[in-house]
N, C-alpha and C positions, 0 to 999 in steps of 0.2 A: 816238910817243906816243899819237896819234889812234888807230893802230890796235890800241894795249893799252887804251886807254879803251873802244873797240867790243867788243873780248872781253870784258872784266871787266864792260860792259852784258849781254852777251848770255847768260855765265854766270849774272847777276844773274836775269835774266828767266826762265833754265831752273832754276833754285834755286826761285825763288818758282811756278812751273808746278808743279814736284814735289810743292813743298808742298801745293799745292794741291789737286792729286790724291790724294796721302796723306792728305788731310784728308778729302776725299769720301769715300774707303774706310774710312775709321775710324769716318765718321757713320754712312754706310751698313749697315755691320757692327752699330754698335750699336743702330741702331733695328731692324734684323733682330732681333737676341737678345731685345730688349723686346716685340717682337711675338710671336716663339715662345713667351717664357714666360707672356704674357697669356693665349694663345689655345688652351696645349696642344698646341702643333703637333710632328709627329716630326722634322719640320725645318724649318731656318732659312729663312724665305720669302727672296726676292730684293729687293732693296732699291734703287731710282735715283733720286738726287737729281740733278735738271735743275737748268742756270744754271751760267754761267763768268761772273766766277770765283767760287768757290765760297766763300773764306775772306770774301769783301766779302759776300756774305749771312750768313756766321755771325757776323761783327762786327755786323751790323745786327740779327739774329735775325730776318730774315725769307726765306722761300724761298718761289719762285714755283709749283712742281711737286716733288712727289715721288710717285714709285709702287710700290706693294708687291706682289708676285706670290708669291701664298700657293700655290697649285696646288690641290691636292685640298683639299675642305672636305667631312667625315662629320658629320653630325646625324642622331640617330633613325633611324640604321643605312642613311641614304640619303647616296649620295656624289655632288656636284655636282663639275665639274673647270674647269681654269684660274681660279681666282678674283683678281681682282685689285681694289686698293684706289688708286684715284686721288685725291690730295690736292692741292687747289689755296689756295693764300695761306696757306700753314703758318706758325705764329709760335711760333719756340722762342728764349727768351732765352738770350742767350751763359752767361748765371750758373748757370742749369740745367744745360744742355748739359753744361758744361765740369765741372761736379758728378755728371754720369751720369746725371741725373733726366731722362730723356726722356718719363715717363708724362704729363706735363702739356702737352708739344706740342698747340698745336691748328689747326684747318684753318679756313678760311671755308665750304669744299665739302670735303666729299667721297663720290666717288663709287664705287659696290662692284659689280663684275659677277660673273657665274659661267656656265658652259655645261653646262645640263639635258640629260643624254644622252637619244638618240631612244629608247634601251631604256626608260627613265623613265616618256617621254611613250606609248609603247606599253603598257605594262604596264598603265596607269591608262585606256588606252582600252576602248570598248565593242567585245565579242567580235566584232562584224561588221567591225572594221576590222582589215584583215589585213597590212596594211602601208604604210608614210608614209614622205617622200621631202621635203626642202625644196623649195619652190617661189615664189622670190622671199621674201616677206614672208610667204607662207603654207606651208601643207603639202600635199602630194598626198597621197591616202589610194586604195587599194583597198579595194571594198566587198564582203561575199558573207554572205551569213545570210538568217536570216528578220525581216521587220519587220512590226509592225501585220496579223501573217497574210498577208503577202505575201512572195514569195521575192526576194531582193535581191541583183544581182550587177550591179558595176560601179566606178566609180571617181566621187572627188571631189577639193572643195578646201576645207579646213578653216581658219580664220582663228585668231591666238592673240592673247589680250588678258589684260594684268596683272589680278590681281584681290588682296585681301588673303590670299587663301590660297595663292595661285601661279599659275599659268597656266589660263584659261579656254579651251577648245579645241571650237570648233563650226563645223558646216558652212556654207560660202557657196554652193555648186552642187555637184549631184550627177548623174551620169550614168550612166542603168541600161543594162547590154547587154541590151536586149529586156524583155519582160514590163512590168509597168504602172508608170509615171511615177509614183511618189509625192509628193504635194506638200513642197517643202521645209520648210514650215513643220511639219508632222507628223514630217519626218526631223531637223528641230534637235532637236525634244522626247526623240527615240530617240539620237541622236548626239552631244550636247554632254557633255564629261566635264570635269572639274578635276584639274589635276595640279599636288599639293601639292610646293612646294618646300622644300628643309629650309633651317630657317633658315639669313641668312648674316651674317657679321660687320656690325655697327652697328644701329641700329635702326630705320633706312627700310624703307620699304615698297617693294617692286617697283611699278616706275612704266614700265617698258620692255621690250618681249618684243622677240627677231628672230630668227628661223629663220637658221641655218648649215648648213653643209656637214657641222660636228663633232657639232650638236644646237643646241638653242634658249639663246642667250643671254640672260640678264635681267639688268637695271640697275635699280640703286636708289642714290639719293642723299641725302642728309645736308648741314645746314647747320650750322657752329660745334659742329666736334666735336673731341673729345683723342683723342689718339693711344692710351689705355687704354681708349675706347670701342669698339675693337674687339674686345673681349672678348664685349660686348653681342651679343645676336641680337635680329631682330624676332619680334614676338607675334603 
């Protein structure tokens, strides 16, 4: 009899776990459909609801962590890649979710990030910047051309800072390969540029930029947002 009870208990546990995993997949798919519809995406994003058990979160109407991987995002003819939305402290009452209404799902904080390709950074750079590549949190650049009446050939390092318009890029050091050494202050006026980043999901302004191998990752965080706020873009 004891063995029978153990087997029945194991089957019950397996059934609960299976139901839990099926439930989370259904919820992830429903959220993905909602996001795709609101943001006019050509494909559904990948949604991951973290935390086990899922059904306990459903009953309580609170979820610790939901990730939405959107992929490419295009605004005004400019495309950024690997767009992700990380939602923390998500409130989704069971009564609304059960009725198929996920638009009013809210999150205590939501962070959106994306990768700005180096081709876009280069496109906006002064013509004297011939090449750029990540160097820690900054970018290494090759320089060649004429500045302030002097011939410039060498290399330098530029730093990245978030701005209301996107990414500000300015030199922090320049090394000339022969010829006169132009003061850095003068070079900053000539070799500083701004890269306008396409409007991202959420109304938050970019607050973080970081050089990576694949491009410059930008990040923005908003407080107390709704799932349907994803269709909003920063102004």
